[in-house]
C-alpha positions as CSV (number, residue, x, y, z in Angstrom):
1,X,1.5,17.5,-11.7
2,X,1.3,14.7,-9.2
3,X,4.2,16.0,-7.0
4,X,3.8,16.1,-3.3
5,X,2.8,19.5,-2.0
6,X,4.3,20.7,1.2
7,X,2.2,23.4,2.8
8,X,4.2,25.6,5.1
9,X,3.0,28.1,7.7
10,X,4.2,30.9,5.5
11,X,2.0,29.6,2.6
12,X,-0.9,29.3,4.9
13,X,-0.6,32.9,6.2
14,X,-0.2,34.3,2.7
15,X,-3.1,32.4,1.1
16,X,-5.9,31.0,3.3
17,X,-5.6,33.0,6.5
18,X,-5.4,36.3,4.6
19,X,-8.6,35.4,2.7
20,X,-10.1,34.1,6.0
21,X,-10.0,37.6,7.6
22,X,-12.0,39.0,4.7
23,X,-14.4,36.0,4.8
24,X,-14.9,36.5,8.5
25,X,-15.6,40.2,8.1
26,X,-18.1,39.5,5.3
27,X,-19.8,36.9,7.6
28,X,-19.9,39.4,10.4
29,X,-21.6,42.0,8.1
30,X,-24.1,39.4,6.8
31,X,-25.2,38.1,10.2
32,X,-25.0,41.0,12.6
33,X,-28.4,42.4,11.5
34,X,-30.0,38.9,11.8
35,X,-28.8,38.1,15.3
36,X,-29.3,41.5,17.0
37,X,-32.9,40.7,17.6
38,X,-35.4,41.9,20.1
39,X,-35.1,45.7,19.9
40,X,-38.8,46.1,19.3
41,X,-39.5,43.6,22.0
42,X,-37.4,45.5,24.4
43,X,-39.2,48.8,23.7
44,X,-42.6,47.1,24.3
45,X,-41.5,45.3,27.4
46,X,-40.2,48.4,29.0
47,X,-43.7,49.7,29.1
48,X,-45.0,46.5,30.6
49,X,-46.1,46.6,34.3
50,X,-44.8,43.1,34.8
51,X,-41.5,43.2,36.6
52,X,-40.4,39.9,35.2
53,X,-40.9,41.0,31.6
54,X,-39.0,44.2,32.3
55,X,-36.1,42.2,33.8
56,X,-35.9,39.9,30.7
57,X,-36.1,42.9,28.4
58,X,-33.2,44.6,30.3
59,X,-31.1,41.4,30.0
60,X,-31.8,41.2,26.3
61,X,-30.8,44.9,25.8
62,X,-27.5,44.3,27.7
63,X,-26.8,41.2,25.6
64,X,-27.4,43.2,22.4
65,X,-25.1,46.0,23.6
66,X,-22.4,43.5,24.5
67,X,-22.6,41.9,21.0
68,X,-22.5,45.3,19.4
69,X,-19.4,46.3,21.4
70,X,-17.7,43.0,20.5
71,X,-18.4,43.5,16.8
72,X,-16.7,46.9,17.0
73,X,-13.7,45.5,18.8
74,X,-13.4,42.7,16.2
75,X,-13.6,45.1,13.3
76,X,-10.9,47.2,15.0
77,X,-8.7,44.1,15.5
78,X,-9.0,43.3,11.8
79,X,-7.4,46.6,10.8
80,X,-5.0,47.0,13.7
81,X,-1.6,48.2,12.7
82,X,0.3,46.1,15.4
83,X,-0.2,43.0,17.4
84,X,-0.5,44.7,20.7
85,X,-3.5,46.7,19.6
86,X,-5.0,43.6,17.9
87,X,-4.6,41.5,21.0
88,X,-6.1,44.1,23.2
89,X,-9.2,44.5,20.9
90,X,-9.6,40.7,20.8
91,X,-9.5,40.5,24.6
92,X,-12.1,43.2,24.9
93,X,-14.4,41.4,22.4
94,X,-13.9,38.1,24.2
95,X,-14.9,39.7,27.6
96,X,-18.2,40.9,26.1
97,X,-18.9,37.7,24.2
98,X,-18.3,35.4,27.2
99,X,-21.1,37.3,29.0
100,X,-23.6,36.5,26.1
101,X,-22.6,33.0,25.1
102,X,-24.2,31.2,28.1
103,X,-27.7,32.7,27.5
104,X,-28.3,30.5,24.5
105,X,-30.6,31.3,21.6
106,X,-29.4,33.1,18.5
107,X,-27.4,35.7,20.5
108,X,-25.6,32.9,22.4
109,X,-24.9,31.0,19.2
110,X,-23.6,34.1,17.5
111,X,-21.3,34.8,20.5
112,X,-19.9,31.3,20.4
113,X,-19.2,31.7,16.7
114,X,-17.3,34.9,17.3
115,X,-15.4,33.4,20.2
116,X,-14.4,30.6,17.9
117,X,-13.0,33.2,15.5
118,X,-11.0,34.9,18.2
119,X,-9.5,31.5,19.3
120,X,-8.8,30.8,15.6
121,X,-7.0,34.1,15.1
122,X,-4.8,33.2,18.2
123,X,-4.0,29.8,16.7
124,X,-5.9,28.2,19.6
125,X,-7.5,25.6,17.4
126,X,-8.8,23.2,20.2
127,X,-10.6,26.1,21.8
128,X,-11.9,27.3,18.4
129,X,-13.2,23.8,17.6
130,X,-15.2,23.8,20.9
131,X,-16.8,27.2,20.3
132,X,-17.7,26.2,16.7
133,X,-19.3,23.0,17.9
134,X,-21.3,24.9,20.5
135,X,-22.4,27.2,17.7
136,X,-23.5,24.2,15.6
137,X,-25.4,22.8,18.5
138,X,-27.6,25.9,18.6
139,X,-27.7,26.8,14.9
140,X,-31.1,26.0,13.3
141,X,-31.1,27.0,9.6
142,X,-29.1,25.2,6.9
143,X,-27.1,28.3,6.0
144,X,-26.2,28.9,9.7
145,X,-25.1,25.3,10.1
146,X,-23.1,25.5,6.9
147,X,-21.2,28.5,8.3
148,X,-20.3,26.5,11.3
149,X,-19.0,23.5,9.3
150,X,-16.9,25.8,7.1
151,X,-15.4,27.3,10.2
152,X,-14.6,23.8,11.5
153,X,-13.0,22.9,8.2
154,X,-10.7,25.9,8.4
155,X,-9.9,24.9,12.0
156,X,-9.1,21.3,11.2
157,X,-6.9,22.4,8.2
158,X,-4.9,24.6,10.5
159,X,-4.5,21.9,13.1
160,X,-2.8,19.9,10.4
161,X,-0.6,22.8,9.1
162,X,0.8,23.4,12.6
163,X,1.8,19.8,13.1
164,X,4.9,18.1,11.7
165,X,2.6,16.9,8.8
166,X,3.3,13.2,9.3
167,X,1.0,10.6,7.7
168,X,-0.9,10.2,11.0
169,X,-1.5,14.0,11.2
170,X,-3.5,13.9,7.9
171,X,-6.5,12.8,10.0
172,X,-7.2,16.5,10.4
173,X,-7.4,17.0,6.7
174,X,-10.0,14.1,6.6
175,X,-12.0,15.9,9.3
176,X,-11.7,19.2,7.3
177,X,-13.0,17.4,4.1
178,X,-15.9,16.0,6.0
179,X,-16.8,19.4,7.4
180,X,-16.7,21.1,4.0
181,X,-18.8,18.3,2.4
182,X,-21.4,18.8,5.1
183,X,-21.5,22.5,4.5
184,X,-21.8,22.0,0.7
185,X,-24.6,19.5,1.1
186,X,-26.7,21.8,3.4
187,X,-27.3,24.5,0.8
188,X,-27.3,25.0,-3.0
189,X,-26.2,28.1,-4.9
190,X,-25.3,30.0,-1.7
191,X,-22.1,31.7,-0.8
192,X,-21.5,29.0,1.8
193,X,-22.0,26.3,-0.8
194,X,-19.2,27.6,-3.0
195,X,-16.9,28.5,0.0
196,X,-17.2,24.8,0.9
197,X,-16.4,23.7,-2.6
198,X,-13.3,25.9,-2.6
199,X,-12.3,24.3,0.7
200,X,-12.7,20.8,-0.8
201,X,-10.7,21.8,-3.9
202,X,-7.9,23.1,-1.7
203,X,-7.7,19.8,0.1
204,X,-7.8,17.9,-3.1
205,X,-4.7,19.8,-4.2
206,X,-2.9,18.4,-1.1
207,X,-3.7,14.8,-2.2
208,X,-1.3,13.4,-4.9
209,X,-3.4,12.3,-7.8
210,X,-6.4,14.4,-6.9
211,X,-5.5,17.4,-9.1
212,X,-8.4,16.6,-11.6
213,X,-10.9,16.7,-8.8
214,X,-9.5,20.1,-7.6
215,X,-9.6,21.6,-11.0
216,X,-13.2,20.4,-11.6
217,X,-14.3,22.2,-8.4
218,X,-12.4,25.3,-9.3
219,X,-14.0,25.3,-12.8
220,X,-17.5,24.9,-11.3
221,X,-17.0,27.7,-8.9
222,X,-15.6,30.0,-11.5
223,X,-18.4,29.2,-13.9
224,X,-21.4,29.2,-11.6
225,X,-20.3,32.3,-9.5
226,X,-19.3,34.4,-12.4
227,X,-20.8,37.9,-12.4
228,X,-22.5,39.3,-15.5
229,X,-20.8,41.9,-17.7
230,X,-20.6,45.4,-16.4
231,X,-23.2,47.6,-18.1
232,X,-23.4,51.3,-17.6
233,X,-25.9,53.8,-18.8
234,X,-25.0,56.8,-21.1
235,X,-25.6,59.2,-18.2
236,X,-23.2,57.2,-16.1
237,X,-20.5,57.3,-18.8
238,X,-20.8,61.1,-19.0
239,X,-20.5,61.5,-15.3
240,X,-17.2,63.1,-14.1
241,X,-17.0,60.3,-11.4
242,X,-17.2,57.5,-14.0
243,X,-13.5,56.5,-13.8
244,X,-13.6,56.3,-10.0
245,X,-16.9,54.4,-9.8
246,X,-15.9,52.0,-12.6
247,X,-12.5,51.3,-11.0
248,X,-14.3,50.7,-7.7
249,X,-16.6,48.1,-9.3
250,X,-13.8,46.4,-11.0
251,X,-11.8,46.2,-7.8
252,X,-14.8,44.8,-6.0
253,X,-15.2,42.0,-8.5
254,X,-11.6,40.9,-7.7
255,X,-12.9,39.6,-4.4
256,X,-15.6,37.3,-5.8
257,X,-15.3,33.6,-5.3
258,X,-15.1,33.2,-9.1
259,X,-12.0,35.2,-9.1
260,X,-10.5,33.2,-6.2
261,X,-11.3,30.0,-8.1
262,X,-9.7,31.3,-11.3
263,X,-6.5,32.2,-9.6
264,X,-6.2,28.9,-7.8
265,X,-7.0,27.0,-11.0
266,X,-4.3,28.8,-12.8
267,X,-1.9,28.1,-10.0
268,X,-2.8,24.4,-10.2
269,X,-2.4,24.3,-13.9
270,X,1.0,25.9,-13.6
271,X,2.0,23.2,-11.1
272,X,2.9,25.7,-8.4
């Protein structure tokens, strides 16, 4: 304990970036239904005799379609087997999102967030920071703003990891800590709240003498995000599919934040 931790690009790729892909996909799935608004409005407006209303409805419909295509391209990029395919899908998504971002509102904000992720995946952290700040400028609810600050935290961390990690470069870790703290303060008991806590704990690990603070945050996350025991009915246990379904549930629980906190706490205790 107390030794200086040198974070390498390899460590970053194997730990935080890998989990970041899954967190991004989960964010995409949580928010896509919320932001693709206006379908009912479009249907009503198409029957309106007012040309202006019809034009606005058509614009909204095109924006929704562009967002939907971009989401498909991004999901495809996440599972691409080679970099060429991934880069092509990201470029396709970017083209659609750049058409939507200037319109503002929830759709425009969502487009900026996704554009930030694309820049992040390309290691273009200055561009990612700009997109995330644009998203934050339009986000309204505390959960939405927390998402933006978490994304900024990841961005600032990566800015540091890709420097020579000199003392003056640690300013990016300070910015990351501030972003995670803002995200944590915005909500309570939410996924975003605990993601921000894990971010702060990770940064505490990088600070000599802050191991106790990191362990406390990991302990809290593991304790407060813990899922209840698995309980199955007698009928379920008699089902021929019981082993498959039970394994699926157990595997799903491995990806909870509580499990992430436990693994990182054990790594910290082992002094790795």
